[in-house]
N, C-alpha and C positions, 0 to 999 in steps of 0.2 A: 308839689311832687313830694311823696313821701317816701319813696324809696326809689334809687336806680339801681340798676343790675349790672353785671358786667356782658356783653354781649357775647352771643354763642363764641365768636373763636376767642374771648378772651378767656375761658376754658383750657384753651390749649396753650397760654403765656405763663411760663412759669417765672418763681420768682426773680430769676435774673435777667426775664425778658425775651428766654429762647422759645421757641414755637415747636412743643412736643405734649405728648400725652403725659404730664407728669403728677395726674392725680388717681391714677391705677385704673385696670379695665373696667372692674365695676362701676367705677364713678360714669364712667363714658357711656356703658351701655344702658345703664336707668339715664342718661343725661339726654339720650338719641329715642329713646324709648317716651320719655314724658315731651320732649319737643314736637315728636311727631302728635303724640297726641292731641298737643295744645293747638297746633297748625290745621289736623282734623276738624278738632271743635270749631275752630272760628272758621274754615273753610265751610264749615256748614251752618251758621250764622246767617240767620236771616232776619231783616227788618221788616216788620208789618207794614205795607202800605208802600215798599219802595222797589225799586227793582233792581236793588245794589247787592252784590257780592262782595264778602270780606275775601281777600287772599291772605291766607294763613303762613305761608311762607313767608311774604314780604311785610309783614306785619309782626313775625315772630319777636323780636326785640321786643319791642313797645308791648306786645301780652306777656312776656315773660315779667318786667319790668311792672306793670298793671297788674298782676296775680301777687308777683311778690308783695303790692304795696298791700292790697284789698287784705289779703293773709295776716299781715302785722298789724294793719287798723282794726282786724276782728281781736286780734290776740290782745292787744292794748285797751280792747272796750270790754274784759271779761273782768269781772272781780277776782282782786286777790286773793 
């Protein structure tokens, strides 16, 4: 595991453990757009030779973590 990420619900929990939108409306608008994009991307994924379909909504938490891990691995592979 390179990196783990808060769950989608975690972005609604403030530092005092209150369940609120504490990061501001712009953050939540972008978060919803980006997670919807990830859901669509994984919903449309196909594995050649298999009759298998990914449910992008049910795998969203793992997909967020995997994408963040891949971004971090790419960044550390760049030369200083």
